[in-house]
C-alpha positions in Angstrom: -2.5 10.3 -3.3 1.3 10.4 -3.8 2.6 13.2 -6.0 5.6 13.1 -8.3 7.9 14.3 -5.5 6.9 11.5 -3.1 4.7 13.6 -0.9 1.5 12.1 0.4 -1.8 13.9 0.2 -4.8 13.2 2.4 -8.4 14.2 1.7 -10.4 14.7 4.9 -13.7 16.0 6.1 -12.0 19.3 6.7 -9.6 20.0 3.8 -6.3 18.6 2.6 -3.2 17.7 4.4 0.2 16.9 2.8 3.0 14.8 4.3 6.5 15.3 2.9 8.1 12.4 4.7 9.0 14.4 7.8 6.0 16.6 8.8 2.4 17.4 7.9 1.1 20.7 6.5 -2.5 21.7 5.8 -3.4 23.6 2.7 -4.9 27.1 3.2 -8.4 27.1 1.7 -9.8 30.1 -0.3 -12.5 30.7 2.4 -13.2 29.5 5.9 -16.2 27.3 5.0 -15.9 23.6 5.8 -15.1 21.4 2.8 -15.1 17.6 2.5 -12.4 16.2 0.1 -13.5 13.2 -1.9 -10.7 12.6 -4.4 -7.2 14.0 -5.3 -5.2 13.4 -8.4 -2.0 14.8 -9.9 -2.1 15.1 -13.7 0.9 14.4 -16.0 1.2 18.1 -16.3 1.9 18.4 -12.6 -1.2 20.1 -11.3 -2.9 18.9 -8.1 -6.7 18.6 -8.6 -9.0 18.3 -5.6 -12.6 17.0 -5.7 -14.9 18.3 -2.9 -18.5 18.6 -1.9 -18.2 22.3 -2.8 -16.7 21.9 -6.3 -13.4 21.4 -8.0 -10.2 23.1 -6.8 -6.6 23.3 -8.2 -3.4 23.7 -6.2 -0.5 25.2 -8.2 2.1 24.8 -5.5 1.4 28.2 -4.0 -2.4 28.6 -3.5 -5.7 26.7 -3.8 -8.1 28.2 -6.3 -11.6 27.1 -7.2 -12.0 25.9 -10.8 -14.7 27.5 -12.9 -17.2 28.4 -10.1 -19.7 29.5 -12.7 -20.2 25.8 -13.9 -23.3 24.7 -11.9 -22.6 21.0 -12.0 -19.1 21.4 -10.6 -20.2 23.9 -8.0 -22.7 21.4 -6.5 -20.0 18.8 -5.7 -17.3 16.6 -7.4 -17.1 13.0 -6.4 -14.4 11.4 -8.6 -11.5 12.3 -10.8 -9.5 10.3 -13.5 -6.8 11.3 -16.0 -6.8 9.2 -19.1 -3.8 8.2 -21.3 -4.2 11.3 -23.4 -3.8 13.6 -20.4 -7.5 14.5 -20.3 -9.0 15.0 -16.8 -12.4 13.4 -16.4 -14.6 14.9 -13.6 -17.5 13.0 -12.1 -20.0 15.2 -10.2 -22.6 14.7 -7.5 -25.3 15.8 -10.0 -24.5 13.0 -12.4 -22.8 15.1 -15.0 -19.3 14.3 -16.3 -16.9 17.0 -17.5 -13.8 16.4 -19.6 -11.0 18.9 -19.3 -8.6 18.8 -22.3 -6.0 21.6 -21.9 -8.0 24.7 -21.3 -11.1 23.4 -23.1 -13.9 21.8 -21.1 -16.8 19.7 -22.3 -19.8 18.6 -20.3 -21.9 15.5 -20.6 -25.3 14.8 -19.0 -28.2 12.5 -19.3 -28.9 14.0 -22.7 -25.5 12.6 -23.7 -26.4 9.1 -22.6 -25.2 9.2 -19.0 -27.2 7.3 -16.4 -28.6 9.7 -13.8 -27.1 9.9 -10.3 -23.8 10.8 -8.7 -20.7 9.5 -10.6 -18.8 7.2 -8.2 -15.9 5.8 -10.2 -14.2 6.4 -13.6 -11.7 4.2 -15.4 -10.2 3.5 -18.8 -10.1 0.0 -20.2 -7.3 -1.7 -22.2 -8.9 -0.6 -25.5 -9.0 3.0 -24.4 -12.7 3.3 -23.7 -13.8 5.4 -20.7 -16.3 3.8 -18.3 -18.2 5.6 -15.5 -20.1 4.1 -12.6 -23.1 5.8 -11.1 -25.8 5.0 -8.6 -28.2 4.3 -11.4 -26.0 2.4 -13.9 -22.9 2.2 -16.0 -22.0 4.2 -19.1 -19.2 3.9 -21.6 -17.9 6.7 -23.9 -18.1 5.9 -27.6 -18.1 8.1 -30.6 -18.3 11.3 -28.5 -21.3 10.2 -26.4 -22.0 7.9 -23.5 -23.9 4.7 -24.1 -25.8 3.0 -21.3 -24.4 -0.5 -20.3 -26.9 -2.8 -18.6 -26.0 -5.1 -15.8 -29.5 -6.6 -15.8 -33.0 -5.7 -14.8 -32.5 -5.7 -11.0 -32.6 -2.4 -9.2 -29.6 -3.3 -7.0 -27.3 -3.7 -10.0 -27.9 -0.2 -11.1 -26.0 1.2 -8.1 -22.4 0.5 -9.1 -19.8 1.3 -6.4 -16.5 0.1 -8.0 -14.9 -0.7 -11.4 -11.9 -2.8 -12.2 -10.2 -3.8 -15.5 -8.1 -7.0 -15.1 -5.1 -8.1 -17.0 -7.1 -10.7 -19.0 -9.2 -7.9 -20.5 -12.3 -8.4 -18.4 -14.3 -5.6 -16.8 -15.6 -6.0 -13.3 -18.5 -4.2 -11.6 -19.0 -4.1 -7.9 -22.6 -3.2 -7.0 -24.5 -2.0 -3.9 -26.7 -5.0 -3.3 -26.5 -6.8 -6.7 -23.2 -8.7 -6.2 -20.3 -8.7 -8.6 -20.5 -8.8 -12.4 -17.9 -9.6 -15.1 -18.0 -8.5 -18.7 -15.8 -10.3 -21.2 -16.1 -11.2 -24.9 -19.5 -9.5 -25.0 -20.8 -11.8 -22.3 -22.0 -10.6 -18.9 -21.9 -12.9 -15.9 -22.8 -12.0 -12.3 -22.3 -13.7 -9.0 -24.1 -13.1 -5.7 -24.3 -14.6 -2.2 -26.2 -17.5 -3.7 -23.2 -18.4 -5.8 -20.7 -18.1 -2.9 -19.9 -14.4 -2.7 -19.5 -13.1 0.9 -21.8 -10.2 0.3 -23.9 -8.7 -2.4 -22.5 -5.3 -1.4 -19.2 -4.9 -3.2 -17.4 -1.7 -2.5 -13.9 -2.2 -3.7 -12.0 -4.2 -6.3 -8.3 -4.8 -7.1 -6.2 -7.3 -9.0 -2.9 -8.5 -7.5 0.3 -9.4 -9.4 -0.7 -13.1 -9.5 -3.9 -12.2 -11.4 -6.3 -12.8 -8.4 -9.1 -10.4 -8.0 -9.6 -9.2 -4.4 -13.2 -8.2 -3.5 -13.9 -5.9 -0.6 -17.4 -6.2 0.7 -19.5 -4.2 3.1 -19.2 -5.8 6.6 -18.7 -9.4 5.4 -14.9 -9.3 4.9 -12.8 -10.1 1.9 -13.1 -12.5 -1.1 -10.4 -13.7 -3.5 -11.3 -14.8 -7.0 -8.6 -16.8 -8.7 -9.2 -18.7 -11.9 -12.6 -20.2 -11.3 -12.3 -20.5 -7.6 -13.8 -18.1 -5.0 -12.2 -18.1 -1.6 -13.9 -16.3 1.3 -11.8 -14.5 3.9 -14.5 -13.2 6.3 -14.9 -12.8 10.0 -17.1 -15.9 10.1 -14.2 -17.9 8.5 -11.7 -16.6 11.1 -10.2 -13.6 9.5 -11.3 -11.4 12.3 -10.8 -8.0 10.7 -10.4 -6.3 7.3 -7.1 -4.5 8.4 -4.0 -6.6 7.7 -0.6 -5.2 8.8 1.8 -8.1 8.4 2.1 -11.2 6.2 4.6 -14.1 6.5 4.8 -17.5 4.8 6.5 -20.0 7.1 8.7 -22.9 6.2 5.7 -25.2 6.1 4.0 -23.1 3.5 1.4 -21.6 5.8 0.5 -18.0 5.5 0.2 -15.9 8.7 -1.6 -12.6 8.7 -1.1 -10.0 11.5 -4.2 -7.9 11.8 -5.5 -4.8 13.7 -8.1 -5.9 16.2 -8.4 -9.4 14.9 -5.2 -11.0 16.2 -3.4 -13.5 14.0 -5.0 -15.6 11.2 -3.3 -18.6 9.7 -4.1 -19.9 6.2 -3.0 -23.5 5.5 -4.3 -23.6 1.9 -7.7 -24.8 2.8 -9.0 -22.9 5.8 -8.3 -20.1 8.2 -7.5 -20.4 11.9 -7.5 -17.3 14.1 -5.6 -16.7 17.3 -6.4 -13.8 19.6 -5.8 -12.8 23.2 -8.2 -15.5 24.2 -5.6 -18.0 23.0 -2.8 -16.2 24.8 -1.6 -13.7 22.2 -0.2 -10.6 23.8 -2.5 -8.2 21.8 -5.0 -8.5 19.0 -3.1 -5.6 17.2 -0.2 -7.3 15.4 2.5 -5.2 13.6 5.2 -7.7 12.6 5.8 -11.5 12.2 9.2 -13.2 12.3 10.3 -16.9 11.9 13.6 -17.8 13.5 16.0 -20.5 12.4 14.3 -23.1 14.6 10.9 -22.3 12.9 9.6 -20.5 16.0 7.3 -17.6 15.2 7.5 -14.3 16.9 4.7 -11.7 16.8 5.3 -8.0 17.5 2.1 -6.4 18.9 0.8 -3.3 20.5 1.4 -4.9 23.9 4.8 -6.6 23.6 6.0 -9.8 21.9 4.4 -13.2 21.6 6.5 -16.4 21.0 5.0 -19.4 19.4 6.9 -22.7 19.0 5.1 -23.7 15.7 3.5 -26.9 17.0 1.9 -26.3 20.3 -0.6 -23.5 20.0 0.7 -21.8 23.2 2.2 -18.4 23.4 4.9 -17.0 25.6 4.6 -13.3 26.0 7.1 -10.6 26.8 6.2 -7.0 27.8 7.9 -4.0 29.3 8.0 -5.6 32.7 10.0 -8.4 31.1 12.5 -6.0 29.5 10.9 -5.1 26.2 11.9 -1.7 24.9 8.3 -0.5 24.4 4.8 -1.8 24.4 4.5 -1.3 20.6 6.9 -3.7 18.8 7.7 -3.0 15.2 10.8 -5.1 14.4 12.1 -8.5 15.3 15.3 -10.2 14.0 17.9 -12.9 14.8 21.7 -12.4 14.8 24.4 -14.9 13.9 24.6 -16.2 17.5 20.9 -17.0 17.6 19.9 -14.0 19.8 16.5 -12.5 19.1 16.5 -8.7 18.7 13.4 -6.6 19.4 12.7 -3.0 18.7 9.7 -0.7 18.9 8.4 2.8 19.2 11.2 4.1 21.4 13.1 2.5 24.2 16.0 1.2 22.2 16.6 -2.5 21.7 16.0 -5.7 23.7 17.9 -8.9 23.2 16.4 -12.3 24.1 19.1 -15.0 24.7 17.4 -18.1 26.0 15.6 -17.1 29.2 17.7 -13.9 29.6 16.5 -10.5 28.4 19.0 -7.6 28.0 18.0 -4.0 27.0 20.1 -1.1 25.9 19.4 2.4 24.7 22.3 4.1 22.9 21.1 6.9 20.7 24.7 7.7 19.8 25.3 4.3 18.3 21.7 3.6 17.2 20.9 7.1 15.7 17.5 6.9 17.5 15.8 4.5 19.9 12.9 4.0 17.5 13.6 0.8 15.6 12.3 0.2 12.0 14.0 -3.0 10.9 16.7 -5.6 11.5 18.9 -7.6 9.1 21.2 -10.5 9.8 23.9 -9.8 7.3 26.9 -11.8 6.0 30.0 -12.3 8.1 28.1 -12.2 11.3 27.1 -8.5 11.0 23.7 -7.5 12.3 22.2 -4.4 10.9 19.7 -2.0 12.5 17.6 0.6 10.7 16.2 3.6 12.6 14.8 7.1 11.6 18.2 8.5 12.5 20.3 6.2 10.4 21.8 2.7 10.2 23.9 0.9 12.9 25.9 -2.4 12.8 26.5 -4.9 15.5 29.6 -7.1 15.2 31.9 -8.8 17.7 29.6 -7.7 20.5 30.1 -4.1 19.5 27.4 -1.6 18.3 28.6 1.3 16.1 27.0 3.8 13.7 27.3 2.8 10.0 29.8 4.9 8.2 28.2 5.9 4.9 31.0 8.2 3.6 28.7 11.1 4.1 25.8 12.1 6.4 23.6 9.4 8.0 20.9 8.0 5.8 17.8 9.2 7.6 14.4 7.5 7.7 15.9 4.0 7.0 12.9 1.6 6.8 14.3 -1.6 5.1 17.6 -3.3 4.6 18.9 -5.9 2.2 22.3 -7.5 1.2 22.6 -8.4 -2.5 25.2 -11.2 -2.1 27.9 -9.4 -4.0 29.2 -7.1 -1.2 26.6 -4.3 -1.0 24.0 -3.3 1.6 20.9 -1.7 0.2 19.0 0.8 2.3 15.4 1.9 1.7 14.9 5.4 3.1 11.4 6.9 3.3 11.4 10.2 1.4 15.2 9.9 0.6 15.2 7.1 -2.1 17.4 4.0 -2.4 21.0 3.7 -1.2 23.8 1.2 -2.2 26.7 0.9 0.3 29.8 -1.3 -0.1 30.4 -3.7 2.8 32.4 -6.4 1.1 34.9 -8.0 3.5 33.8 -5.8 6.3 35.1 -2.7 4.6 32.7 0.2 4.4 32.8 3.0 1.8 30.9 5.8 0.3 27.2 5.0 -0.5 25.6 5.7 -3.8 22.1 7.1 -3.8 19.2 6.7 -6.3 16.2 8.9 -6.4 13.4 9.9 -8.9 16.0 11.8 -10.9 17.7 8.4 -11.6 14.4 6.8 -12.6 13.1 5.5 -9.3 9.3 5.6 -9.3 9.2 7.3 -5.9 11.5 8.5 -3.2 9.3 7.0 -0.5 10.9 3.5 -0.5 9.4 1.2 2.2 10.5 -2.4 1.2 13.2 -4.3 -0.7 13.5 -7.8 -2.2 16.0 -9.7 -4.4 14.8 -12.2 -6.9 16.5 -15.3 -8.2 17.7 -13.5 -11.4 19.5 -10.9 -9.4 17.1 -8.1 -9.8 16.5 -5.7 -6.9 12.8 -4.8 -6.3 11.9 -1.7 -4.4 8.4 -1.2 -3.0 7.5 2.5 -2.8 4.4 4.5 -2.1 4.3 5.3 -5.8 4.6 1.8 -7.2 7.4 -0.7 -7.7 10.9 -0.2 -9.2 13.1 -3.0 -10.5 16.8 -2.4 -10.6 19.2 -4.4 -12.8 22.2 -4.9 -10.5 24.2 -7.0 -13.0 23.9 -4.4 -15.8 24.9 -1.6 -13.4 28.0 -3.6 -12.2 29.1 -4.3 -15.8 28.3 -1.0 -17.6 27.6 1.5 -14.8 24.2 2.2 -16.4 21.3 2.9 -14.1 18.2 1.2 -15.4 14.9 1.1 -13.4 11.8 -0.7 -14.7 8.8 0.8 -13.0 5.3 -0.3 -12.3 2.5 1.9 -10.9 -1.2 1.3 -10.2 -3.9 3.3 -11.9 -6.8 4.5 -9.9 -9.6 1.9 -9.7 -7.9 -0.4 -12.2 -6.1 -2.6 -9.7 -3.3 -4.0 -12.0 0.2 -2.7 -12.6 1.3 -1.0 -15.8 5.0 -1.5 -16.5 6.9 1.1 -18.6 
């Protein structure tokens, strides 16, 4: 979970850890007994609520305290949390009860209130405002102050509901543990199973992407995508190789390339998947980044060096530390104005491939740090380098630190030029920065953070659309910045989108 300040919270089998963008800290628990954390939410009031196998806890910024230990249902374990649009906190318990916390008042619901028995595994609110709960024995929806049972059919498998999703078209989706996937729309319930093309009847996660496709995570059988009336399977049998995808690139031929962990590279040509691994010559099956150069050659940064693919012959040429790579783990690949390929990784500085020649340099003074996050081939022949220690520029065969008009911009993760003379820098934990570089002249950078309307200070990616809007991907959602409006009026206007737990689509505000 990411809180309002951009810090990340991790629930583990032994408590809660928080990452502020620089370092981890672990919350001190009220007693020394082991605790398993199952869910974390931050409410609109700012409180951090923690669901555990030993009950519900609240963190007020100073200490962790147990909430209402006298309530038996809460004491026996809390599995899920959800804040609705009215600011009420819904609490799903291991005993099957649901509690609703409204301010200081709490109200409990059990089987006598219409809830299906069994642990409450997910909670969401649909577009009409109704609350739905999923349990191991069925589905309930909250109407007129009570829960009413909602049937997914007579089969036992469909009573164990693992995941809920409400898609933009108004439909509700139910992922079951053995009964497949069901859709409820216009008072009609339709279900699909392996017999109708689903990869697995065990559906454990659901999410809707910005294009309106529903992505279906299954147990052991990979990933499905449902778009319109077409179901596409992306499973290990079809060549996907793994469920963990770290990098995606669409090449100039319209093919999609997926860099995965443990599964090598998968290529989707619109009809089928083809997978390439170390057996085909790839340097490593753990792929972190993919880059297409101006000659349509593909470069893959992996856990064991760089692989070069010429785009037609499915042969790889590999580079590792013995060949002059900066590190075994390669995170960034770029191409400068002269055509040289730049490669950076987890330390070791930068390596440059120029034809058959490889050069390497480590200059912390000019680079900020030897750990490389991103490259950008900018206008006027300038090549930009982002590191945790700041940003550097390479021009006329000279590498220099970027002068921001202030201190270095730390934790630089992504770079973008907007075409009107400004460099934009995404900094993890430090927001978004706009720096003038028109005509090679640098000046003071302007910073934008949550105080200016940015959805989160943990900015990790940047994109510019055809209308001139800047899009910033963060760990708290997406922000869109109106550059033209800012240039003409000086007004800072962010349009934000964030995802609600278990819903899977974005709510713009």
